[in-house]
C-alpha positions as CSV (number, residue, x, y, z in Angstrom):
1,M,-4.0,-4.0,0.9
2,L,-8.0,-4.4,1.5
3,T,-8.9,-2.2,-1.1
4,H,-6.4,-3.5,-3.8
5,V,-5.6,-7.1,-3.1
6,A,-9.4,-8.0,-2.3
7,P,-10.8,-6.7,-5.6
8,A,-7.8,-8.2,-7.5
9,V,-8.4,-11.8,-6.0
10,A,-12.2,-11.2,-6.7
11,K,-11.6,-10.3,-10.3
12,A,-9.5,-13.4,-10.6
13,A,-12.2,-15.5,-9.4
14,M,-14.6,-14.2,-11.4
15,E,-12.3,-14.8,-14.7
16,T,-11.7,-18.4,-13.7
17,G,-15.2,-18.9,-13.0
18,V,-14.5,-19.9,-9.2
19,A,-16.8,-16.8,-8.0
20,K,-20.6,-17.7,-7.5
21,N,-21.7,-14.4,-6.9
22,P,-20.2,-12.1,-9.4
23,I,-19.5,-8.3,-9.0
24,V,-21.1,-5.7,-10.9
25,D,-20.4,-2.7,-9.2
26,W,-17.0,-2.4,-8.3
27,D,-16.9,1.1,-6.9
28,A,-19.8,0.2,-4.8
29,Y,-17.6,-3.1,-3.8
30,R,-14.5,-0.9,-2.6
31,E,-16.6,1.3,-0.5
32,Q,-17.9,-1.8,1.5
33,L,-14.2,-2.8,1.9
34,L,-13.4,0.8,3.0
35,D,-16.6,0.6,5.2
36,R,-14.9,-2.3,7.4
37,L,-12.0,-0.1,8.3
38,G,-13.8,2.0,10.8
39,I,-14.3,5.6,11.5
40,S,-10.4,6.3,11.1
41,R,-10.5,5.2,7.4
42,E,-14.1,7.3,6.8
43,I,-12.4,10.7,8.1
44,V,-9.3,9.9,5.6
45,R,-12.0,8.7,2.6
46,R,-13.6,11.8,3.0
47,T,-10.6,13.8,2.7
48,I,-9.4,12.0,-0.2
49,E,-12.7,12.3,-2.0
50,K,-12.3,16.0,-1.6
51,A,-8.9,16.2,-2.9
52,R,-9.9,14.2,-6.1
53,N,-12.1,17.2,-6.9
54,K,-9.4,19.2,-7.6
55,P,-5.8,17.7,-7.4
56,R,-2.8,19.9,-6.7
57,K,1.0,20.2,-6.9
58,I,2.5,18.9,-4.1
59,V,6.4,19.1,-3.4
60,F,8.2,16.4,-1.5
61,P,11.9,17.4,-0.8
62,E,12.6,13.7,0.1
63,G,12.3,12.5,-3.3
64,E,15.0,9.8,-3.2
65,E,13.5,8.0,-0.4
66,Y,11.4,4.7,-1.1
67,K,8.5,5.5,0.8
68,I,7.9,9.0,-0.4
69,L,8.4,7.6,-4.4
70,K,5.9,4.8,-3.4
71,A,3.3,7.5,-1.6
72,A,3.6,9.8,-4.5
73,Q,2.7,7.0,-6.8
74,I,-0.3,6.1,-5.2
75,A,-1.5,9.5,-4.5
76,Y,-1.1,10.2,-8.1
77,D,-2.8,6.9,-9.3
78,D,-5.4,7.7,-6.8
79,G,-6.1,11.3,-8.6
80,I,-5.2,13.3,-5.3
81,V,-1.9,15.0,-6.3
82,H,0.5,16.2,-9.2
83,P,3.9,15.0,-7.3
84,I,6.9,17.3,-7.6
85,L,9.8,15.1,-6.1
86,I,13.3,16.9,-5.3
87,G,16.3,15.0,-5.6
88,S,18.6,13.2,-8.1
89,K,16.8,11.7,-11.0
90,K,19.2,9.2,-11.1
91,K,19.1,8.2,-7.7
92,M,15.3,8.2,-7.9
93,E,15.3,5.9,-10.9
94,A,17.2,3.1,-9.2
95,V,14.7,3.1,-6.2
96,M,12.0,3.1,-9.0
97,E,13.4,0.3,-10.7
98,E,14.0,-1.8,-7.5
99,H,10.4,-1.4,-6.4
100,S,8.5,-1.4,-9.6
101,I,7.4,2.2,-9.1
102,S,6.2,3.6,-12.5
103,G,7.0,7.1,-12.1
104,E,3.9,8.2,-14.0
105,G,2.9,11.8,-13.3
106,F,6.0,12.8,-11.2
107,E,8.0,16.0,-12.0
108,I,11.6,15.6,-10.8
109,I,13.7,18.4,-9.9
110,D,17.5,18.6,-9.1
111,N,17.7,21.3,-6.7
112,N,21.1,21.8,-7.5
113,D,20.4,22.3,-11.3
114,F,17.2,24.1,-11.5
115,P,16.5,26.6,-14.3
116,G,14.7,28.9,-12.1
117,L,17.3,28.5,-9.3
118,D,18.6,32.2,-9.7
119,N,14.7,33.5,-9.3
120,L,14.3,31.4,-6.3
121,A,17.4,32.7,-4.8
122,E,16.3,36.2,-5.3
123,K,12.9,36.0,-4.0
124,L,14.5,34.2,-0.9
125,Y,17.2,36.9,-0.3
126,S,14.1,39.3,-0.4
127,L,12.1,37.4,2.4
128,R,15.3,37.0,4.6
129,K,17.6,40.3,3.9
130,R,16.4,42.2,6.9
131,R,16.9,39.0,9.1
132,G,20.5,38.9,8.0
133,L,20.9,36.7,5.2
134,T,23.2,37.7,2.1
135,N,22.4,36.8,-1.3
136,P,25.4,34.1,-1.2
137,E,23.7,32.7,1.7
138,A,20.5,32.4,-0.1
139,Y,22.1,30.4,-2.8
140,Q,23.6,28.2,-0.1
141,L,20.1,27.7,1.7
142,L,18.8,26.5,-1.5
143,K,21.2,23.2,-1.5
144,N,18.9,22.6,1.4
145,K,16.0,20.4,-0.2
146,N,13.5,21.6,2.6
147,Y,14.3,25.5,1.7
148,F,14.1,24.5,-2.0
149,G,10.6,22.9,-1.4
150,A,9.4,25.9,0.7
151,M,10.1,28.4,-1.9
152,L,8.6,26.4,-4.6
153,V,5.4,26.6,-2.4
154,H,6.1,30.3,-1.8
155,S,6.9,31.1,-5.6
156,G,3.5,29.4,-6.2
157,Y,5.2,26.7,-8.2
158,A,3.7,24.4,-6.0
159,D,0.7,24.5,-4.0
160,G,1.9,22.5,-0.8
161,M,4.7,20.7,0.5
162,I,5.0,17.6,2.6
163,S,8.4,16.6,4.3
164,G,10.2,15.4,7.5
165,L,10.3,11.5,7.0
166,T,14.4,11.9,7.5
167,T,14.8,15.1,8.9
168,S,14.1,16.2,12.7
169,Y,10.8,18.3,13.3
170,P,12.7,21.7,13.8
171,S,14.7,21.3,10.8
172,T,11.8,20.5,8.7
173,I,9.6,23.3,10.1
174,R,11.7,26.3,10.1
175,P,12.1,26.4,6.4
176,A,8.6,26.5,6.0
177,L,8.2,29.5,8.8
178,H,10.8,31.2,7.1
179,C,9.4,31.3,3.5
180,V,5.8,30.7,3.6
181,K,3.6,33.6,4.9
182,L,1.2,33.4,7.7
183,R,-2.5,33.4,7.1
184,D,-4.0,36.9,6.8
185,G,-4.8,37.8,10.3
186,I,-2.8,35.3,11.9
187,K,0.2,35.7,14.3
188,K,1.1,32.4,15.4
189,V,1.6,29.0,13.3
190,S,0.5,26.0,15.7
191,G,-0.2,22.1,15.4
192,C,-2.7,19.7,15.9
193,Y,-3.3,15.9,15.7
194,V,-6.3,13.9,14.8
195,V,-6.8,11.6,17.7
196,I,-9.1,8.5,16.8
197,V,-10.0,6.2,19.9
198,K,-12.9,4.1,20.5
199,K,-14.7,5.5,17.7
200,K,-14.4,8.6,18.5
201,V,-12.5,11.6,16.8
202,F,-10.8,14.6,18.6
203,F,-8.5,17.2,17.7
204,F,-5.4,18.0,20.2
205,A,-3.9,21.3,19.9
206,D,-1.2,22.8,20.2
207,T,0.7,19.7,20.2
208,T,3.8,20.6,18.2
209,V,4.8,24.4,18.0
210,N,4.1,27.0,20.8
211,V,5.9,26.3,24.2
212,D,3.7,28.7,26.4
213,P,0.8,30.4,24.8
214,N,-0.8,33.5,26.1
215,A,-4.5,34.0,26.3
216,E,-4.6,35.6,22.5
217,E,-2.4,33.1,21.1
218,L,-4.6,30.3,22.9
219,A,-7.7,31.7,21.3
220,E,-6.2,31.7,17.9
221,I,-5.0,28.0,18.4
222,A,-8.5,27.0,19.4
223,I,-10.3,29.1,16.3
224,Q,-7.6,27.5,13.7
225,T,-8.4,23.9,15.2
226,A,-12.1,24.5,14.7
227,M,-11.1,25.1,11.1
228,T,-9.5,22.1,10.6
229,A,-12.1,20.3,12.4
230,K,-14.5,21.7,9.7
231,R,-12.1,20.5,7.0
232,F,-12.7,17.0,8.3
233,G,-16.2,17.2,8.3
234,V,-16.4,17.6,12.1
235,E,-18.5,20.2,13.8
236,P,-16.4,21.9,16.7
237,K,-17.2,21.7,20.3
238,I,-14.1,23.3,21.9
239,A,-13.0,22.5,25.3
240,M,-10.2,25.0,26.6
241,L,-8.4,22.5,29.3
242,S,-6.8,23.3,32.7
243,F,-6.4,21.9,36.3
244,S,-9.5,23.9,36.9
245,N,-13.4,24.1,36.4
246,F,-14.6,27.7,35.7
247,G,-13.0,29.2,38.2
248,S,-12.5,26.6,40.9
249,A,-8.9,27.0,41.2
250,P,-7.9,30.6,40.1
251,Y,-4.2,30.8,39.2
252,P,-2.5,32.7,36.6
253,Q,-2.3,29.3,34.5
254,S,-6.3,28.8,34.7
255,E,-6.9,32.4,34.2
256,K,-4.8,32.7,31.3
257,V,-7.4,29.8,29.7
258,A,-10.4,31.7,30.9
259,K,-9.7,34.6,29.4
260,A,-8.6,32.8,26.1
261,V,-12.5,31.6,25.9
262,Q,-13.6,35.1,26.4
263,I,-11.5,36.2,23.4
264,I,-12.5,33.3,21.1
265,K,-16.6,34.0,22.2
266,K,-16.0,37.8,21.2
267,L,-14.1,37.0,17.8
268,R,-16.1,33.9,16.6
269,P,-19.5,33.9,18.6
270,E,-20.8,31.1,16.4
271,L,-18.2,28.7,17.7
272,K,-19.2,26.6,20.7
273,V,-16.2,26.9,23.2
274,E,-16.2,26.4,27.1
275,G,-13.8,26.5,29.6
276,E,-11.4,26.7,31.3
277,M,-12.2,22.9,32.4
278,Q,-10.5,19.8,33.4
279,A,-10.3,17.1,31.1
280,D,-12.5,14.6,32.5
281,T,-15.5,17.5,32.4
282,A,-14.8,18.1,28.7
283,L,-15.0,14.2,27.9
284,V,-17.7,13.0,30.6
285,P,-21.2,14.2,29.4
286,E,-22.6,13.3,33.1
287,I,-20.1,15.5,34.9
288,L,-20.5,18.4,32.0
289,S,-24.3,18.2,32.5
290,G,-24.9,17.1,35.8
291,H,-22.5,20.2,37.4
292,Y,-22.4,22.7,34.9
293,P,-25.7,22.8,32.9
294,F,-24.9,26.4,31.4
295,V,-22.2,24.8,29.1
296,E,-23.3,25.8,25.6
297,F,-22.8,22.0,24.0
298,K,-24.1,18.7,24.9
299,G,-22.3,15.9,24.9
300,P,-18.3,15.1,24.7
301,A,-15.9,18.0,23.4
302,N,-14.2,17.0,20.1
303,I,-11.7,19.5,20.1
304,L,-9.1,20.0,23.2
305,I,-7.0,22.9,23.8
306,F,-3.9,22.3,25.8
307,P,-2.6,25.4,27.9
308,N,0.8,24.9,26.9
309,L,2.9,22.5,24.4
310,E,4.1,20.2,27.4
311,A,0.5,19.4,28.1
312,G,-0.6,18.6,24.8
313,N,2.6,17.0,23.3
314,I,2.6,14.4,26.3
315,A,-1.4,13.8,26.2
316,Y,-1.4,13.1,22.4
317,K,1.6,10.4,22.8
318,L,0.2,8.9,25.8
319,M,-3.1,8.6,23.9
320,E,-1.0,6.9,20.9
321,R,1.3,4.6,23.0
322,I,-1.0,3.5,26.1
323,G,-4.5,4.3,24.9
324,N,-4.0,2.5,21.4
325,A,-5.0,5.6,19.5
326,E,-4.7,6.2,16.1
327,V,-3.2,9.7,15.4
328,I,-3.3,11.7,12.0
329,G,-0.8,14.6,11.8
330,P,0.9,16.7,13.0
331,I,-1.2,19.3,10.9
332,L,0.4,22.7,10.7
333,M,-2.3,25.3,10.7
334,G,-1.8,29.3,10.2
335,L,0.3,29.1,7.1
336,S,-1.1,30.8,4.1
337,K,-0.1,27.7,2.0
338,P,0.2,24.2,3.4
339,V,3.2,22.4,4.7
340,H,2.9,19.7,7.0
341,V,5.4,17.7,8.4
342,L,5.5,14.0,8.9
343,Q,6.6,11.7,11.7
344,Q,9.9,10.2,11.1
345,D,8.2,6.9,11.3
346,A,5.5,7.5,8.9
347,E,4.2,4.8,6.9
348,I,3.2,4.9,3.4
349,N,-0.5,5.6,3.7
350,D,0.1,8.3,6.5
351,I,2.1,10.1,3.6
352,V,-0.6,9.9,1.3
353,N,-3.3,11.0,3.5
354,M,-1.0,14.0,4.7
355,A,-1.0,14.5,0.8
356,A,-4.5,14.6,0.9
357,I,-5.1,16.8,3.4
358,A,-2.4,19.5,1.9
359,V,-4.6,19.1,-1.3
360,V,-7.7,20.0,0.5
361,E,-6.3,22.9,2.3
362,A,-4.8,24.3,-0.6
363,N,-8.1,24.3,-2.6
364,E,-9.9,26.1,0.3
365,K,-7.1,28.7,0.2
366,H,-7.5,29.5,-3.7
Protein backbone atom coordinates (compact mmCIF):
# COMPACT_ATOMS: atom_id res chain seq x y z
CA MET A 1 0.00 0.00 0.00
CA LEU A 2 2.72 2.45 0.98
CA THR A 3 4.75 2.02 -2.20
CA HIS A 4 1.80 1.91 -4.63
CA VAL A 5 -0.90 4.17 -3.19
CA ALA A 6 1.34 6.98 -1.91
CA PRO A 7 3.05 7.56 -5.31
CA ALA A 8 -0.35 7.48 -7.03
CA VAL A 9 -1.69 10.14 -4.66
CA ALA A 10 1.47 12.22 -5.11
CA LYS A 11 1.16 12.05 -8.92
CA ALA A 12 -2.48 13.09 -8.74
CA ALA A 13 -1.54 16.03 -6.52
CA MET A 14 1.11 17.12 -9.01
CA GLU A 15 -1.24 16.79 -11.99
CA THR A 16 -3.91 18.90 -10.31
CA GLY A 17 -1.43 21.53 -9.13
CA VAL A 18 -2.04 20.86 -5.43
CA ALA A 19 1.52 19.67 -4.73
CA LYS A 20 3.86 22.49 -3.70
CA ASN A 21 7.02 20.36 -3.86
CA PRO A 22 6.88 18.24 -7.05
CA ILE A 23 8.74 14.93 -6.99
CA VAL A 24 11.46 14.65 -9.62
CA ASP A 25 13.08 11.26 -8.87
CA TRP A 26 10.31 8.70 -8.37
CA ASP A 27 12.71 5.82 -7.71
CA ALA A 28 14.34 7.79 -4.89
CA TYR A 29 10.88 8.63 -3.54
CA ARG A 30 9.94 4.94 -3.42
CA GLU A 31 13.21 4.15 -1.65
CA GLN A 32 12.38 6.78 1.00
CA LEU A 33 8.98 5.15 1.51
CA LEU A 34 10.56 1.72 1.86
CA ASP A 35 13.03 3.04 4.45
CA ARG A 36 10.08 3.86 6.70
CA LEU A 37 9.15 0.18 6.88
CA GLY A 38 12.24 -0.75 8.91
CA ILE A 39 14.76 -3.59 8.87
CA SER A 40 12.34 -6.34 7.83
CA ARG A 41 11.50 -4.44 4.69
CA GLU A 42 15.18 -3.71 4.12
CA ILE A 43 15.95 -7.44 4.12
CA VAL A 44 13.08 -8.12 1.73
CA ARG A 45 14.08 -5.21 -0.46
CA ARG A 46 17.63 -6.50 -0.88
CA THR A 47 16.28 -9.92 -1.79
CA ILE A 48 13.87 -8.48 -4.36
CA GLU A 49 16.62 -6.37 -5.92
CA LYS A 50 18.78 -9.48 -6.27
CA ALA A 51 15.87 -11.36 -7.85
CA ARG A 52 15.29 -8.58 -10.39
CA ASN A 53 18.82 -9.07 -11.72
CA LYS A 54 17.74 -12.36 -13.24
CA PRO A 55 14.06 -13.37 -12.88
CA ARG A 56 13.32 -17.09 -13.00
CA LYS A 57 10.41 -19.38 -13.82
CA ILE A 58 8.64 -20.22 -10.56
CA VAL A 59 5.74 -22.67 -10.49
CA PHE A 60 2.72 -22.11 -8.25
CA PRO A 61 0.69 -25.35 -7.97
CA GLU A 62 -2.23 -23.51 -6.31
CA GLY A 63 -2.84 -21.36 -9.35
CA GLU A 64 -6.60 -21.12 -8.89
CA GLU A 65 -6.29 -19.29 -5.56
CA TYR A 66 -6.81 -15.51 -5.50
CA LYS A 67 -3.81 -14.82 -3.24
CA ILE A 68 -1.53 -16.84 -5.52
CA LEU A 69 -2.79 -15.12 -8.67
CA LYS A 70 -2.44 -11.67 -7.12
CA ALA A 71 1.04 -12.43 -5.77
CA ALA A 72 2.11 -13.86 -9.13
CA GLN A 73 0.92 -10.68 -10.86
CA ILE A 74 2.80 -8.44 -8.43
CA ALA A 75 5.95 -10.56 -8.71
CA TYR A 76 5.77 -10.44 -12.51
CA ASP A 77 5.06 -6.70 -12.61
CA ASP A 78 8.00 -6.11 -10.25
CA GLY A 79 10.31 -8.07 -12.56
CA ILE A 80 10.95 -10.86 -10.07
CA VAL A 81 9.50 -14.02 -11.67
CA HIS A 82 8.03 -15.57 -14.77
CA PRO A 83 5.01 -17.28 -13.11
CA ILE A 84 3.82 -20.76 -14.05
CA LEU A 85 0.35 -21.38 -12.62
CA ILE A 86 -1.10 -24.88 -12.38
CA GLY A 87 -4.84 -25.44 -12.58
CA SER A 88 -7.91 -24.87 -14.68
CA LYS A 89 -7.52 -21.90 -17.03
CA LYS A 90 -11.27 -21.32 -16.90
CA LYS A 91 -11.30 -21.12 -13.10
CA MET A 92 -8.26 -18.83 -13.06
CA GLU A 93 -9.79 -16.50 -15.62
CA ALA A 94 -12.94 -16.22 -13.51
CA VAL A 95 -10.91 -15.27 -10.42
CA MET A 96 -8.76 -12.84 -12.41
CA GLU A 97 -11.83 -11.15 -13.89
CA GLU A 98 -13.47 -10.84 -10.47
CA HIS A 99 -10.37 -9.23 -8.93
CA SER A 100 -9.11 -7.27 -11.97
CA ILE A 101 -5.90 -9.28 -12.34
CA SER A 102 -4.52 -8.91 -15.86
CA GLY A 103 -2.69 -12.24 -16.06
CA GLU A 104 0.05 -10.63 -18.12
CA GLY A 105 3.16 -12.79 -18.18
CA PHE A 106 1.36 -15.87 -16.82
CA GLU A 107 1.94 -19.35 -18.17
CA ILE A 108 -1.08 -21.45 -17.24
CA ILE A 109 -0.79 -25.25 -17.25
CA ASP A 110 -3.57 -27.74 -16.61
CA ASN A 111 -1.84 -30.76 -15.10
CA ASN A 112 -4.60 -33.01 -16.48
CA ASP A 113 -3.99 -31.81 -20.05
CA PHE A 114 -0.27 -31.16 -20.38
CA PRO A 115 1.50 -32.16 -23.63
CA GLY A 116 4.57 -33.32 -21.73
CA LEU A 117 2.65 -35.48 -19.25
CA ASP A 118 4.02 -38.79 -20.59
CA ASN A 119 7.58 -37.51 -20.24
CA LEU A 120 6.99 -36.30 -16.68
CA ALA A 121 5.36 -39.61 -15.73
CA GLU A 122 8.32 -41.55 -17.10
CA LYS A 123 10.76 -39.35 -15.18
CA LEU A 124 8.77 -39.75 -11.95
CA TYR A 125 8.61 -43.51 -12.46
CA SER A 126 12.41 -43.62 -12.94
CA LEU A 127 12.91 -41.66 -9.74
CA ARG A 128 10.62 -43.79 -7.58
CA LYS A 129 10.46 -47.23 -9.21
CA ARG A 130 12.80 -48.73 -6.62
CA ARG A 131 10.63 -47.21 -3.90
CA GLY A 132 7.61 -49.23 -4.98
CA LEU A 133 6.08 -46.84 -7.54
CA THR A 134 4.56 -48.35 -10.69
CA ASN A 135 4.14 -46.57 -14.01
CA PRO A 136 0.34 -46.21 -13.68
CA GLU A 137 0.82 -44.85 -10.16
CA ALA A 138 3.20 -42.21 -11.53
CA TYR A 139 0.41 -40.89 -13.76
CA GLN A 140 -1.94 -40.92 -10.79
CA LEU A 141 0.52 -38.97 -8.62
CA LEU A 142 0.83 -36.28 -11.27
CA LYS A 143 -2.85 -35.47 -10.77
CA ASN A 144 -1.63 -34.06 -7.47
CA LYS A 145 -0.58 -30.49 -8.30
CA ASN A 146 2.30 -30.47 -5.82
CA TYR A 147 3.80 -33.58 -7.42
CA PHE A 148 3.22 -32.10 -10.86
CA GLY A 149 4.89 -28.82 -9.86
CA ALA A 150 7.83 -30.62 -8.22
CA MET A 151 8.36 -32.63 -11.39
CA LEU A 152 8.38 -29.44 -13.48
CA VAL A 153 11.22 -28.30 -11.23
CA HIS A 154 13.00 -31.67 -11.43
CA SER A 155 12.81 -31.68 -15.24
CA GLY A 156 14.15 -28.14 -15.53
CA TYR A 157 10.92 -26.74 -16.96
CA ALA A 158 10.67 -24.51 -13.86
CA ASP A 159 13.47 -23.12 -11.68
CA GLY A 160 11.62 -23.33 -8.36
CA MET A 161 8.28 -23.92 -6.66
CA ILE A 162 6.13 -22.12 -4.08
CA SER A 163 3.18 -23.97 -2.51
CA GLY A 164 1.38 -24.73 0.74
CA LEU A 165 -1.28 -22.01 0.98
CA THR A 166 -4.10 -24.56 0.92
CA THR A 167 -2.31 -27.81 1.82
CA SER A 168 -0.66 -29.15 4.95
CA TYR A 169 3.10 -28.91 5.42
CA PRO A 170 3.70 -32.68 5.06
CA SER A 171 1.61 -32.94 1.88
CA THR A 172 3.52 -30.03 0.37
CA ILE A 173 7.04 -31.03 1.33
CA ARG A 174 6.68 -34.74 0.53
CA PRO A 175 6.46 -34.28 -3.28
CA ALA A 176 9.51 -32.01 -3.17
CA LEU A 177 11.52 -34.60 -1.24
CA HIS A 178 10.42 -37.34 -3.65
CA CYS A 179 11.11 -35.39 -6.86
CA VAL A 180 13.87 -32.83 -6.29
CA LYS A 181 17.37 -34.07 -5.57
CA LEU A 182 19.43 -32.96 -2.60
CA ARG A 183 22.35 -30.62 -3.15
CA ASP A 184 25.70 -32.34 -3.65
CA GLY A 185 27.13 -33.39 -0.31
CA ILE A 186 23.88 -32.78 1.60
CA LYS A 187 22.25 -35.66 3.45
CA LYS A 188 19.21 -33.98 5.01
CA VAL A 189 16.74 -31.27 4.09
CA SER A 190 16.11 -28.78 6.89
CA GLY A 191 14.08 -25.63 7.45
CA CYS A 192 14.64 -22.21 8.95
CA TYR A 193 12.77 -19.01 9.71
CA VAL A 194 14.06 -15.46 9.57
CA VAL A 195 12.91 -13.93 12.86
CA ILE A 196 12.93 -10.13 13.11
CA VAL A 197 12.41 -8.57 16.53
CA LYS A 198 13.39 -5.17 17.98
CA LYS A 199 15.17 -4.29 14.72
CA LYS A 200 17.40 -7.34 15.02
CA VAL A 201 17.53 -10.26 12.60
CA PHE A 202 17.91 -13.90 13.64
CA PHE A 203 17.80 -17.21 11.79
CA PHE A 204 16.16 -20.12 13.65
CA ALA A 205 16.81 -23.72 12.54
CA ASP A 206 15.77 -26.47 12.27
CA THR A 207 12.17 -25.42 12.81
CA THR A 208 10.25 -27.62 10.37
CA VAL A 209 11.79 -30.94 9.30
CA ASN A 210 14.21 -32.99 11.46
CA VAL A 211 12.73 -34.27 14.72
CA ASP A 212 15.90 -35.29 16.57
CA PRO A 213 19.04 -34.62 14.49
CA ASN A 214 22.33 -36.21 15.52
CA ALA A 215 25.59 -34.24 15.80
CA GLU A 216 26.48 -34.61 12.11
CA GLU A 217 22.99 -33.53 11.06
CA LEU A 218 23.05 -30.55 13.43
CA ALA A 219 26.36 -29.47 11.89
CA GLU A 220 24.89 -29.71 8.41
CA ILE A 221 21.82 -27.70 9.47
CA ALA A 222 24.06 -24.98 10.91
CA ILE A 223 26.18 -24.75 7.74
CA GLN A 224 23.07 -24.60 5.53
CA THR A 225 21.61 -21.85 7.73
CA ALA A 226 24.83 -19.86 7.49
CA MET A 227 24.54 -20.00 3.70
CA THR A 228 20.95 -18.80 3.94
CA ALA A 229 21.98 -15.89 6.18
CA LYS A 230 24.65 -14.82 3.69
CA ARG A 231 21.98 -14.89 0.96
CA PHE A 232 20.20 -12.19 2.98
CA GLY A 233 23.40 -10.19 3.38
CA VAL A 234 23.92 -11.21 7.02
CA GLU A 235 27.35 -12.27 8.28
CA PRO A 236 26.74 -15.49 10.27
CA LYS A 237 27.44 -15.77 13.99
CA ILE A 238 26.23 -19.24 14.95
CA ALA A 239 25.14 -20.32 18.42
CA MET A 240 24.51 -24.04 18.93
CA LEU A 241 21.86 -24.02 21.65
CA SER A 242 21.42 -26.33 24.61
CA PHE A 243 20.59 -26.22 28.33
CA SER A 244 24.33 -26.34 29.02
CA ASN A 245 27.14 -23.77 28.69
CA PHE A 246 30.38 -25.21 27.33
CA GLY A 247 30.24 -28.46 29.29
CA SER A 248 28.54 -27.15 32.44
CA ALA A 249 25.86 -29.86 32.24
CA PRO A 250 27.42 -32.90 30.54
CA TYR A 251 24.50 -35.03 29.37
CA PRO A 252 24.16 -36.91 26.07
CA GLN A 253 21.82 -34.20 24.74
CA SER A 254 24.32 -31.37 25.37
CA GLU A 255 27.31 -33.44 24.34
CA LYS A 256 25.63 -34.00 20.99
CA VAL A 257 25.53 -30.24 20.45
CA ALA A 258 29.17 -29.81 21.54
CA LYS A 259 30.20 -32.50 19.07
CA ALA A 260 28.31 -30.69 16.30
CA VAL A 261 30.37 -27.55 17.01
CA GLN A 262 33.61 -29.47 16.53
CA ILE A 263 32.33 -30.94 13.26
CA ILE A 264 31.47 -27.48 11.92
CA LYS A 265 34.87 -26.08 12.92
CA LYS A 266 36.55 -28.92 11.04
CA LEU A 267 34.38 -28.72 7.92
CA ARG A 268 34.03 -24.95 7.72
CA PRO A 269 36.76 -23.31 9.82
CA GLU A 270 35.93 -19.88 8.41
CA LEU A 271 32.51 -19.87 10.09
CA LYS A 272 32.08 -18.20 13.48
CA VAL A 273 30.36 -20.85 15.59
CA GLU A 274 30.20 -21.48 19.33
CA GLY A 275 28.49 -23.78 21.76
CA GLU A 276 27.00 -25.65 23.29
CA MET A 277 25.40 -22.66 25.02
CA GLN A 278 22.16 -21.52 26.60
CA ALA A 279 19.91 -19.11 24.73
CA ASP A 280 20.59 -16.12 27.00
CA THR A 281 24.33 -16.73 26.73
CA ALA A 282 24.00 -16.57 22.96
CA LEU A 283 21.97 -13.35 23.01
CA VAL A 284 23.29 -11.24 25.91
CA PRO A 285 26.75 -9.81 25.12
CA GLU A 286 27.49 -9.15 28.79
CA ILE A 287 27.08 -12.84 29.63
CA LEU A 288 29.07 -13.95 26.62
CA SER A 289 32.05 -11.63 27.06
CA GLY A 290 31.90 -11.53 30.86
CA HIS A 291 31.89 -15.26 31.51
CA TYR A 292 33.21 -16.74 28.26
CA PRO A 293 35.88 -14.40 26.84
CA PHE A 294 37.24 -17.19 24.62
CA VAL A 295 34.17 -17.07 22.34
CA GLU A 296 35.15 -16.32 18.73
CA PHE A 297 32.50 -13.68 17.97
CA LYS A 298 31.49 -10.49 19.74
CA GLY A 299 27.93 -9.38 20.41
CA PRO A 300 24.83 -11.57 20.15
CA ALA A 301 24.62 -14.53 17.81
CA ASN A 302 22.32 -14.13 14.80
CA ILE A 303 21.93 -17.82 13.92
CA LEU A 304 20.32 -20.01 16.58
CA ILE A 305 20.52 -23.75 15.96
CA PHE A 306 18.17 -25.74 18.18
CA PRO A 307 19.00 -29.24 19.41
CA ASN A 308 15.75 -30.73 18.11
CA LEU A 309 12.60 -29.86 16.17
CA GLU A 310 10.52 -29.56 19.32
CA ALA A 311 12.66 -26.73 20.68
CA GLY A 312 13.02 -24.90 17.37
CA ASN A 313 9.36 -25.06 16.41
CA ILE A 314 8.17 -23.92 19.83
CA ALA A 315 10.71 -21.09 19.95
CA TYR A 316 9.83 -19.43 16.65
CA LYS A 317 6.09 -19.67 17.33
CA LEU A 318 6.49 -18.13 20.78
CA MET A 319 8.56 -15.32 19.27
CA GLU A 320 5.87 -14.68 16.67
CA ARG A 321 2.83 -14.88 18.96
CA ILE A 322 4.12 -13.54 22.27
CA GLY A 323 7.28 -11.68 21.25
CA ASN A 324 5.53 -9.87 18.35
CA ALA A 325 8.36 -10.87 16.05
CA GLU A 326 7.98 -10.81 12.30
CA VAL A 327 8.89 -14.11 10.69
CA ILE A 328 9.81 -14.92 7.10
CA GLY A 329 9.62 -18.53 6.02
CA PRO A 330 9.74 -21.41 6.29
CA ILE A 331 12.79 -21.55 4.04
CA LEU A 332 13.57 -25.09 2.95
CA MET A 333 17.31 -25.77 2.82
CA GLY A 334 19.33 -28.53 1.19
CA LEU A 335 17.53 -29.21 -2.09
CA SER A 336 19.35 -28.80 -5.40
CA LYS A 337 16.58 -26.48 -6.60
CA PRO A 338 14.44 -24.11 -4.50
CA VAL A 339 11.11 -25.37 -3.20
CA HIS A 340 9.52 -23.31 -0.43
CA VAL A 341 6.42 -23.98 1.62
CA LEU A 342 3.96 -21.24 2.51
CA GLN A 343 2.17 -20.97 5.81
CA GLN A 344 -1.53 -21.60 5.33
CA ASP A 345 -2.39 -18.08 6.52
CA ALA A 346 0.24 -16.45 4.29
CA GLU A 347 -0.59 -13.00 2.95
CA ILE A 348 0.02 -11.85 -0.61
CA ASN A 349 3.25 -10.04 0.31
CA ASP A 350 4.52 -13.19 2.04
CA ILE A 351 4.05 -15.11 -1.21
CA VAL A 352 5.85 -12.45 -3.23
CA ASN A 353 8.73 -12.48 -0.74
CA MET A 354 9.06 -16.26 -0.85
CA ALA A 355 9.08 -16.13 -4.66
CA ALA A 356 11.93 -13.61 -4.54
CA ILE A 357 13.86 -15.87 -2.14
CA ALA A 358 13.37 -18.79 -4.54
CA VAL A 359 14.66 -16.75 -7.48
CA VAL A 360 17.78 -15.63 -5.61
CA GLU A 361 18.46 -19.21 -4.55
CA ALA A 362 17.91 -20.51 -8.10
CA ASN A 363 20.40 -17.98 -9.45
CA GLU A 364 23.03 -19.07 -6.91
CA LYS A 365 22.61 -22.71 -7.92
CA HIS A 366 23.02 -22.08 -11.65
